[in-house]
N, C-alpha and C positions, 0 to 999 in steps of 0.2 A: 594234740586235743582235736576231738570230733567237732566240726562245723555245728554252730546253732543252726536250728532247721527252720526256726520264725525268721519272717519277711520283714525287716524293717520299715517304718512309715515313711523314711525316706533314703534316697543314697546316702549311704556313708560318706564317701567321698565328699561330700558337701562340707562336711567337718574340715576335712584336709586342709582348704585355702580359708576358710573361717578362723580356723586355729593358727595357722600361719603366721596370723600378723599380730597372734599374743608375743608380748616378750618374754613368756616362760617359753623354755625350751621343753621340744616334746617329752624327754625325759623327765622335767618338773611336773608337766602336767599329767602322766602316766602315775607319778607318785603319789600325788596330790588327789586323784581321784581313786587311786585305790586299783590299777591295773597293772598287768603285767607289761613291759616295753614290750615284748614280742607281740601280744595280742593289741596291744594301742597301734604300734606301727602297721600290723596286719587290717586293722580297723579301716584305719584314715586310706589307706589303701582298695579299699572298697570290699574287703571281706567279713562276713560274720562273723567274728572270734567271740563277741558276749552275746549275752542273752536278750532276746527283744526287751526285758522289764528293765534290763541294767541299760539297755543303750537309751531307752527312755529317760533314765535318770541322768544320764551322760545329757543328752539334748538340755536338760533344763539347768543342771551341774553348767555349760558354756553360756547357757542365757539364751535358749532357744526352745519354742515349742511349735507343736504342729498344729496349723489352723485351717479347716478346708483341705486336709491332705497336703497341704503346704507347708512348709518353715516360717516362722514370723518370730520377732526377737521379743524376750519376754521386757518389762520395764528395767532398767539398769543402766551403769553409765559403762559402757566396753573402755578399755585402753588397748591401744592397736599402735603400730610402730612400722615403720616403712623405711629399711636400711639395706634393700638390694633389688634387681633386677625381679627377681621372683616374688617379692613381696607388692612391688608396684602390679603384676601381674595379676597375684592373687585377689587384690585389692578392685584392679577394675572387674573382676570377671565374677564377682560376686553378686548373687539375684539379688534384683531391684528392692526385694521385700528387708534383705540385710543391708542395705544400703543405706548410708544416714545421708539428710537430705542436706543438700550443695550450697550450705549457707552457712561460714564460718566465722569464727572470732580469732584471736592469736592470743596465746599463752607464752607469759616469757617471765625468767627468772628476776629476783629484784635483789641488792640494788645493779648487780652486772649480772645484765643479759646474758646467755650463752649462746655461742653460733654453732655448738655441735649436734645440739638436733631443733628443728623448726616444730613447734609446737600448735596446731589448729583445733578448736573447740567446737564441736555441731553440737547444739542444743536442742534443735529440731524444737518438737512441740513439747520439749521438757521430763520427757518419760522414756527419751531413748537415745541420752547424749552421747557422744564418741570425742573420747579424746586421741588425737591421731600426732603421732610424733613420728615428723622425717627427717632422715638425713639430709643436708642442703641440695646435694648433687643430683639427688633425687625430686625433688621440689618443681624445678619446673617441668618433670615429663608428665605431670598429675592434671596439668592444666589442659591437656587437650581434652579430657573427658570429665573434671571436676574444674572448670572457671571457675569456680565459686572461690576455690582458693587463693583466690587473685582478687577477689572482692571482698576483703576481711572488714566485718562492720564493728566491732568492739574489740578492745584489749584489755586481756587481763592479767593479774600478775599471778602467781603462784603465792600460797599463803607462809606466813611465818615459817621457815624450819621446813618445806614442800621442796623436795626436789623429784625431779623425773626419775631419778635412779631410785629413790625412797618407794616412789608409786610404781616401779616396776618391779620392785623386790616384794611388795606386799600386795597389791592390787586387793581382791576380794579377800585377803587372807587364807582363805583355803579352797577359793574358785574364782576362776575370772572376771567376773561381772562385778562391779562394786556396789556398792549402793546409792541410792539417790542422793541421800541425804551430808553424802561424804562432798559432792561437789560444791557444798558450800565452805567447806574447811580448805578445800585445794585450791578454789580462784576466790580473788578478792580483786575489786575492781579499785586501779588505781586512782588517787584522787590529784587535783591540777598541780601538785607539786611535784609529785610520781612522775606526770607526763613532761616535765621541766627537767627532770635529772639529767647530767649530761652523758652519761654512760646510755640511757634511755635513746637519746639522742642521736648518740652514735650507734648504736645497735639499728634504728631507724634507716639511717644514711645507707646502711652496711645492707638493709633488707632490700633497698628501694635501688641501689648502684649493681646489686651482684644479683639478686633475685627477682628484680624489676617489681617488687610488692609496694602500691601504692599506700603510704603512712600518713598522709597528708591531711585528712580527717583528724587524727588524734593530735596533730602538733599546730593546726593553723585553725582554730575555732574564731568563727565569726567568717570562714568562707564556706559559700555553698557550689554546688557543682551544678550545672544543667547542661545537659549535651555535651558533658565533656570540656565545658569552659567555666573557668573562676568565675566567680559570681561576688563580689563583696556583700556579707550581710551587714552592711551599713554606709552610708556614705563618705566616700573613700578623701572628699574634698579639704583639705587643709588636716587632714588626719595621718599624720606619718605613721602610726603603728597599723593601721588598715594598708597602707599602701606598702610598709615593711612584708605585712601577711601576704599581699599579691606578689608581689617578686619572690619570696617564699616559695610560694605555689608554683608560680612557673619555674624555679629552679629544682622542686620538687617532680616536676612533669618533665624536664628534662635530663634528670636521675632515671627515669624510667623507659627513658627511651622509646622505639617504637611499640611496646606493649601497649603505650598508652592511649585510648582511641580517638586522642586528634593529633596524634602524631605518627608518619610515616618513614621510613628509611628508604634511600632512594639510590639504588647502584649507578655509580660513573663510568663510559667508557670512554676509550677514544675513536675520534672516526676514523681516522686516516689510517691507524694501525689496530687491525683486526686483529682480537684475541679471545680467550676462553675465559677471561675471569675478568670483573671489574678493578680499574685502578684505585677504585675508593668508594666510600659513603657519603650521602648528603642525606641529613634528617631535615624535614619539614614539618611545621603543623598548620593548623588551621589559619593562625594570623598571617600565614604568608599563602596558602593555597584556599581554594575553597573545599566545603566540605567531600562534595562527591569527587573530587582530585585525589584530596587525602585517603579517600576510601579505596580508589582504584591502586593508590600505592602501596596500601594495606594488604592488597590482595595481590602484590608483587606485579602488577602492568606497568610501573612507571619505570623509566630510565631516562637517564642525563648521557647526551651525546656530544662529547666535547671537540670542538673543531679548533687545531692546533695554531692553526696558520692563522687564526682569525680571534680565539682567545673565547668564541663565542658557547655556551652551553646551551645546548638543544632539550626541552623537557618532552620527551614523547611517553603518550598513552599508548600502550602495547596492546594489540590484539589479545595473546597469549603471555601467561606469566613468565616473567623473565628469569633465568637461573643463571651459573657460570657458564656451563658448556652451551655453545650456541647464541649465547646472549650478543654476540658482536658479528654481526654478518660480514662473510667474508668478500674483501672488494677483487680479488686480482689483480689490479695493476694500481699500485698505490697512486703514481704520478699522475693520471686520470680521472681519481676521485673527485666527484664533485656532489654540491648537494640541490638538485632540483626540487623544488616543491610544483605539487602538482594537487590543488584543492584539498590544502593543510596536510598534506602526506608529504615525508620525508622521507629520501631513498639515497641510494648510491649509486651514481650512475659510472661503473667503473670498465673505460675503455671499449663500451659496448650500448648500445639502445635501451637492452634491459634495465629497468629498476627495481632492486630490490627495495620493497616499499618496509619500513620496521613498524610505521603507527601514527598516530593523529600527533601534530605539534599542539601542544596545551601551553608551553612556555618558550621565551625565549632570551638569554641572559646575558649582557655582553654588547659590547659594538659589533654590528655587521657592517662595517665600513670596509673591512679588509675580507668579507667575503668573498669566494669564489663564486663566479658567475656558472651558470649552468651552461653546459656544451651544448651548443647549437645541430642538435642533431634533426633529421627529416622527421622526426616524430615529434620534434619540438615547434618547426616552422607548423605543422600541419596543426 
């Protein structure tokens, strides 16, 4: 078939990433639009296999239009899914004008929330909503460029008789976009009794512990959060219910791990036994450290060094982010290892006057009575 001579208003390869997110297969879309599979595949690889008028029909069919020589979305609900690395990259590389706003709600099935997909709903200004279904193993990867997926605002339930499989099968019946009115049938707001359902509670615990998604706002009404810290919405004195909620909030924060703004994970190294990886991890929050130090921990610039002979744990703020390899300096001669302090800098003296500085000491935990005294070398006496 000869290639059409007319120029398209946009590169047809744009459609490749946009349509890759559809739950319909390429063969299904080609069939529903009425184009041969060979022409469809060629088009998505950048070749002009259909005329310009037919190409403009295709843009409108998939929910796009050309505004000021650039593609933009037509009003309508898009249904996308991410189930592979290719889908993640397609989502990441969409032009900014086609990306949904990074403000998301979560949608779950009722009464038994499924765990095969995580469903996120971006309502935006109401005219360009997106229902994004993500396989759980790919959900954390989206955080780097879509942090709003970890700051969900509202919880929705699929309407009665609605499932993601039925949505994927039908979509807009003959085209991928869905009429805006459909979302009022698909998504319903759960009542208070729905939020207390044991199955939903268990699902929320799984979301916190496995995917580190904060679900506290849906289950702990009356608790506000200011700068990452829980604040009771009413006077807690003598009120067991409020105390219980605060306790539950702190448990939820522990479930989230160091993805929570008030928590950081800190690796622990042995001071006398150099190694390329930590022996464990410690998790601390702003209730134990000040906010500035917690932020240093979130930037991976905190490390514990344990002195086995005394049991002292030294908390150091490092100049550079700590990793596994190179996290522990090599002391050379273990028997000569000492802990000299010089202007709040902890270092290792290994049979030589040279000190391998690690960083600033910001905390010391445990008794120091058995701590080794620094070797008295010429540089110390000076």
